[in-house]
N, C-alpha and C positions, 0 to 999 in steps of 0.2 A: 371532244368534237363540238366544242361550243363556238369556236371561231376558225373554221377551216380556211377562210380567205386570208386571214392574217398569217396562218402557218404557211400557206402556199407562197405568200409574198416573201416570207423569211427564207424559205427554201430557194426561191428564185434569186434573191439577193445573195444568198450564200453561194449558189452555183455560179453566179456571175462574178463573185469576188474570188472564188477558188481559182479559176483559170487565169484571172488577172494577176493574182499573187504569184502563181506559178511562173507566168511569163516574166514577171518582174524579177523573180529570183534567178531565172535563167540569164537575165541580162545584167545581173549583179547591180541592183539599184543603189545609187550613192545616198548615204544617210540611213538606209534601211538596215543593211548588213553591217555597215561601217559602225553603227551604234553599237 
């Protein structure tokens, strides 16, 4: 509990990246799954 702000920012970034990656996976992104 030394830097709660940095942890909150990481959680926010993760929560924002989670839905994006899911949406991209559903649309079958070119270059991502193709790799």
